[in-house]
C-alpha positions in Angstrom: 0.0 0.0 0.0 1.2 3.5 -0.8 2.6 5.5 2.1 0.3 8.1 3.6 1.4 11.4 5.0 0.4 12.8 8.3 1.7 16.2 9.4 2.3 16.7 13.2 3.5 19.9 14.9 4.0 21.0 18.4 2.5 24.4 18.9 1.9 27.2 21.4 -1.0 29.6 22.0 1.2 32.5 20.5 1.9 30.6 17.3 -1.1 28.3 16.9 -2.8 30.1 14.0 0.3 30.2 11.8 1.2 26.7 12.9 -2.2 25.4 11.6 -1.5 27.0 8.2 2.0 25.5 8.1 0.6 22.1 9.3 -2.1 22.0 6.6 0.4 23.0 3.9 2.8 20.2 5.0 -0.1 17.7 4.8 -0.9 18.7 1.2 -4.3 20.5 1.6 -4.0 22.1 -1.8 -3.6 18.7 -3.5 -6.3 17.0 -1.3 -9.2 19.3 -2.0 -10.9 20.4 -5.2 -10.4 24.2 -5.7 -13.6 24.5 -7.7 -15.8 22.9 -5.1 -17.4 24.3 -2.0 -15.6 23.1 1.2 -17.6 22.0 4.2 -16.2 22.4 7.6 -17.4 19.6 9.9 -16.6 20.6 13.4 -16.9 18.3 16.4 -19.2 19.1 19.3 -19.1 16.0 21.5 -20.6 18.0 24.4 -22.3 21.3 24.3 -20.4 22.4 27.4 -16.8 23.6 26.6 -15.0 20.7 28.2 -11.3 20.7 27.2 -10.4 18.0 24.8 -14.0 17.1 23.9 -14.8 19.7 21.1 -13.2 21.5 18.2 -11.3 24.4 19.7 -11.8 28.0 18.6 -8.2 28.2 17.4 -8.5 25.0 15.5 -11.5 26.4 13.7 -10.0 29.8 13.1 -6.6 28.4 12.0 -8.3 26.0 9.6 -10.4 28.8 8.0 -7.5 31.1 7.6 -5.3 28.4 6.1 -8.0 27.4 3.7 -8.6 30.9 2.6 -4.9 31.6 2.1 -4.6 28.4 0.1 -7.3 29.7 -2.3 -10.4 28.0 -0.9 -12.9 30.9 -0.5 -16.2 29.1 -0.8 -16.4 27.6 2.7 -19.5 26.6 4.8 -20.0 24.8 8.1 -22.5 22.0 8.6 -23.8 21.2 12.1 -25.7 18.1 13.1 -28.2 17.1 15.8 -27.8 14.4 18.4 -30.2 13.1 21.0 -28.0 14.2 23.8 -26.3 17.4 22.5 -27.8 20.8 22.0 -26.1 22.0 18.8 -26.9 25.7 19.3 -25.7 25.7 22.9 -22.6 23.9 21.8 -21.6 26.3 19.0 -22.2 29.2 21.3 -20.4 28.0 24.5 -17.5 26.7 22.4 -17.1 30.2 20.8 -17.6 29.3 17.2 -20.2 31.9 16.2 -18.0 35.0 16.4 -15.4 33.1 14.2 -18.0 32.2 11.6 -19.2 35.9 11.6 -15.7 37.3 11.4 -14.8 35.1 8.4 -18.2 35.2 6.8 -18.7 31.4 7.0 -22.4 30.4 6.5 -23.6 27.8 8.9 -26.1 25.1 7.8 -27.8 22.4 9.8 -28.4 19.0 8.5 -31.6 18.7 10.5 -33.2 21.8 9.0 -35.2 21.0 5.8 -34.6 24.5 4.4 -30.8 23.8 4.5 -30.7 20.2 3.1 -32.8 17.1 2.5 -32.1 13.5 3.2 -32.1 11.3 0.1 -31.6 7.6 -0.5 -28.0 6.9 -1.4 -26.8 3.6 -2.9 -23.1 3.1 -2.4 -21.1 1.4 -5.0 -18.6 0.1 -2.5 -19.2 -2.9 -0.1 -21.2 -2.1 3.0 -20.3 -3.9 6.3 -23.3 -2.8 8.4 -25.3 0.3 7.2 -27.4 -1.4 4.6 -28.6 -3.9 7.3 -29.4 -1.3 9.9 -31.6 1.2 8.2 -35.3 0.7 7.3 -35.8 -1.1 4.0 -32.0 -1.3 3.7 -32.1 2.3 2.5 -29.2 4.5 3.5 -30.1 8.2 3.5 -27.5 11.1 3.5 -27.8 14.9 3.2 -28.0 16.0 -0.5 -25.9 19.0 0.4 -22.8 16.9 1.0 -22.6 15.4 -2.5 -19.9 17.0 -4.7 -18.4 19.1 -2.0 -15.0 18.9 -0.2 -15.1 18.0 3.5 -12.7 19.1 6.2 -13.1 17.3 9.5 -12.1 19.0 12.8 -11.9 16.3 15.5 -9.8 16.4 18.7 -7.4 13.7 20.1 -9.4 11.8 22.6 -10.6 8.4 23.8 -14.1 7.0 23.2 -16.0 4.5 25.2 -17.4 2.7 22.1 -14.4 3.0 19.7 -11.4 3.3 22.1 -10.2 6.4 20.2 -12.2 8.9 18.1 -11.0 11.2 15.4 -11.4 11.9 11.7 -13.4 8.7 10.7 -15.8 9.1 13.7 -16.4 12.7 12.8 -18.4 11.7 9.7 -20.9 10.0 12.0 -22.9 13.0 12.9 -22.9 14.8 9.5 -23.7 11.9 7.2 -26.2 10.0 9.4 -29.4 11.3 11.0 -30.4 10.5 14.6 -31.2 7.0 13.5 -27.4 6.5 13.6 -27.6 5.8 17.3 -28.9 2.3 16.4 -25.6 1.5 14.8 -23.5 1.3 18.0 -23.5 -2.5 18.1 -21.7 -2.3 14.8 -19.9 1.0 15.3 -16.6 0.0 13.9 -18.2 -1.4 10.7 -20.3 1.8 10.5 -17.3 4.1 10.5 -15.7 2.1 7.7 -18.9 2.2 5.7 -19.1 6.0 6.2 -15.5 6.4 4.8 -16.5 4.3 1.8 -19.4 6.7 1.2 -17.3 9.8 1.8 -14.9 8.6 -0.9 -17.8 8.3 -3.3 -19.5 11.7 -2.7 -16.6 14.1 -1.8 -14.1 15.3 -4.4 -11.7 16.0 -1.5 -11.4 14.9 2.1 -9.1 16.3 4.7 -8.8 16.3 8.5 -7.3 18.8 11.0 -7.0 17.4 14.5 -6.4 19.3 17.7 -4.4 17.8 20.5 -3.4 21.0 22.3 -5.5 19.5 25.1 -6.2 15.8 24.6 -8.9 13.7 26.4 -7.9 10.7 28.4 -10.4 8.3 29.9 -14.1 7.6 29.2 -14.6 9.9 26.3 -15.9 11.6 24.3 -17.2 13.8 27.2 -16.3 13.0 30.8 -12.5 12.8 30.5 -9.2 13.8 32.1 -8.0 16.7 30.0 -4.2 16.7 29.5 -2.2 19.4 27.8 -0.2 17.9 24.9 0.5 20.9 22.6 0.2 18.9 19.4 -1.8 19.4 16.2 -2.2 17.0 13.3 -3.4 17.1 9.7 -3.8 14.6 6.8 -5.7 13.8 3.7 -5.8 10.1 4.8 -8.5 9.7 7.4 -7.3 6.3 8.5 -3.7 7.4 8.8 -4.4 10.5 11.0 -6.5 8.3 13.3 -3.7 5.7 13.5 -1.1 8.4 14.3 -3.3 9.9 17.0 -3.8 6.4 18.5 -0.1 5.8 18.5 0.4 9.1 20.3 -2.1 8.0 22.9 -0.1 4.8 23.4 -2.3 2.4 21.6 -1.7 -0.1 18.8 -3.7 1.4 15.9 -4.4 -2.0 14.2 -5.8 -3.3 17.4 -8.7 -0.8 17.1 -11.5 -2.2 15.0 -12.4 0.7 12.7 -8.7 1.5 11.9 -7.9 -2.2 11.1 -11.0 -2.7 9.0 -10.4 0.5 7.0 -6.8 -0.5 6.5 -7.7 -4.0 5.3 -10.3 -2.5 2.8 -7.5 -0.2 1.5 -9.5 2.9 2.4 -6.4 4.4 4.0 -3.3 3.4 5.9 -3.6 2.2 9.4 -0.1 0.6 9.8 2.1 3.3 11.2 5.1 1.7 9.5 3.6 2.8 6.2 2.8 6.3 7.3 5.2 9.2 6.7 5.0 11.6 9.6 6.3 15.0 8.6 7.1 17.8 11.0 7.7 16.7 14.6 9.5 13.6 15.6 7.0 11.5 17.5 8.8 8.2 17.3 9.2 7.8 21.1 5.9 9.4 22.2 3.5 7.4 24.4 0.9 9.2 26.5 -0.3 6.0 28.1 -4.0 6.9 27.6 -6.8 4.4 28.4 -10.5 4.5 28.2 -10.6 2.9 31.7 -13.7 2.0 33.6 -16.7 4.3 34.1 -20.5 4.3 34.7 -20.9 5.6 31.1 -18.8 2.7 29.6 -20.8 0.2 31.7 -24.1 1.6 30.4 -22.8 1.6 26.8 -21.7 -2.1 27.2 -25.0 -3.0 28.7 -27.0 -1.3 26.0 -25.1 -2.3 22.9 -23.0 -5.4 23.7 -24.2 -7.0 26.9 -27.0 -9.4 27.8 -29.7 -6.7 27.0 -28.5 -6.5 23.4 -31.5 -8.7 22.4 -33.8 -6.0 23.7 -32.4 -3.2 21.5 -35.2 -3.1 19.0 -37.8 -3.0 21.8 -36.0 -0.3 23.8 -34.3 1.9 21.2 -36.9 1.8 18.4 -39.9 2.6 20.5 -40.8 5.5 22.8 -38.8 3.6 25.5 -35.7 5.1 23.9 -36.4 8.3 25.9 -35.4 6.5 29.1 -31.7 5.9 28.2 -31.6 9.3 26.6 -32.8 10.9 29.9 -30.4 8.8 31.9 -27.5 10.1 29.7 -28.7 13.7 29.9 -29.1 13.6 33.7 -25.7 11.9 34.2 -23.8 14.3 32.0 -25.6 17.6 32.3 -27.0 17.5 35.8 -24.4 15.4 37.7 -21.1 15.4 35.9 -21.0 18.9 34.6 -22.0 20.8 37.8 -20.3 18.5 40.3 -17.1 17.5 38.5 -16.4 18.6 35.0 -17.2 22.3 35.3 -14.5 22.5 37.9 -12.1 20.8 35.6 -13.0 23.3 32.9 -12.5 26.3 35.2 -9.2 24.9 36.5 -8.0 24.4 32.9 -9.1 27.9 31.8 -7.3 29.5 34.8 -4.1 27.4 35.0 -3.2 26.3 31.5 -2.0 28.4 28.6 -4.7 26.9 26.3 -7.3 27.6 28.9 -6.1 31.2 29.0 -6.3 31.4 25.2 -9.9 30.1 25.4 -10.6 32.9 27.9 -9.2 35.4 25.4 -11.5 34.1 22.7 -14.4 34.3 25.3 -13.5 37.9 26.1 -13.3 38.9 22.4 -16.7 37.3 21.9 -18.3 39.5 24.5 -16.4 42.6 23.4 -17.8 42.0 19.9 -21.4 41.8 21.3 -21.0 45.1 23.2 
C-alpha cells in the first residue's frame, strides 16, 4: 500500500494560528481538495459544554479557516448536526464558534433543517459492512448538500467508550447519518468504515485537521481527564491520521477495529510503519492513555453489547428510547458537569496556557457583542 502522509507539529498559543497554516500545507491540503468545489467544515461538538479535549477548539476552527482561505479556498461553509444528547446551538455558542463564523463570513447550515438540506436515499457502489442492514428497508439516507463538496473534519485527540479512540473517521458519524445512527452502536466499527466508503464516493476532496493541544484521556468523548499535549495533526488520509493519533495515545492502531478494517479494505493506511510523519519527531511518544472504567462505559456495554442487546429493537426503536436518553442527559448535564467537569474546565481555563487562550476568545466574543 502507498505510504500516507500525516503532518504533526508542536505548537503554542502564541503561534497556533500560523502553525495550523503550516501544518495543513505540509499535509498537502491544496492537493487534497478540489479548488472548484465548496468546502464543508465539519466541526466536532461532543458535548455542548466547553469541556477541554471534547470539542473542536476555537483556534483549530479559526486556524483552519485562515489556512483554507490563504490556500485559495474561498467558498467555505460549516454544517452542524443534531444528536439526541447534545444541544447544537448551545454547543456552538459555548465553544465560541459563532464569532469566528461571523468574522470570516462562514455560512452555517444544519443537516436537521429541511430548508438547509434534505435526506435522500444513497446507494453506495462500495461494499457495506453494516449500514445497509441497519436502516429501514435497507435504504441509506444522506444529506444531499454533502454530495460534490469537499469535507474538512475538525476532530480532537481523545478516547471514546465505544471505539477506544475517536477522530477523523468518527467525525463523519454526525454529518452523514441522521439521529437513526444511534442504532448502529453495536456495529460502530463497521459503520465508520462504511461511512468512509461513502465519503470517498461523494466528496471530491477529504481532509482532517486534528487538535491535541489539550487531549482527552479516559471515558470519552465527554467526561475525561484533559491533558495538555500541545500537538496538532493534519492529513488527507482519514485512517492514517487516526492511526497516528492512536499511536500518540499509546495504543496499537491496528488493534482498534475501525482502523484495522479500513486499512484492510484499503480505504487508508492504518499501519504506522507505512505512514510518513512529517514535522515533529513522535517516534518515542506514548501518552499511556486508556478508556478505563466508568459508569458511562458500563451503560454503553449493557445497551449495545451486553445481555440486554437482544432488547435493542424493543428499547431503542420505541418510545422507551427516551429512558436511556434521559439517563445520559441527567448523568452528563446535571451530575457530571455541575459537580465534577465544570470545575475541571474552570481549572484548565485558569491554570493552563490553552485555557487562558480560550478565555481570550471568550473575552473577544463579549467585546464584539458590546
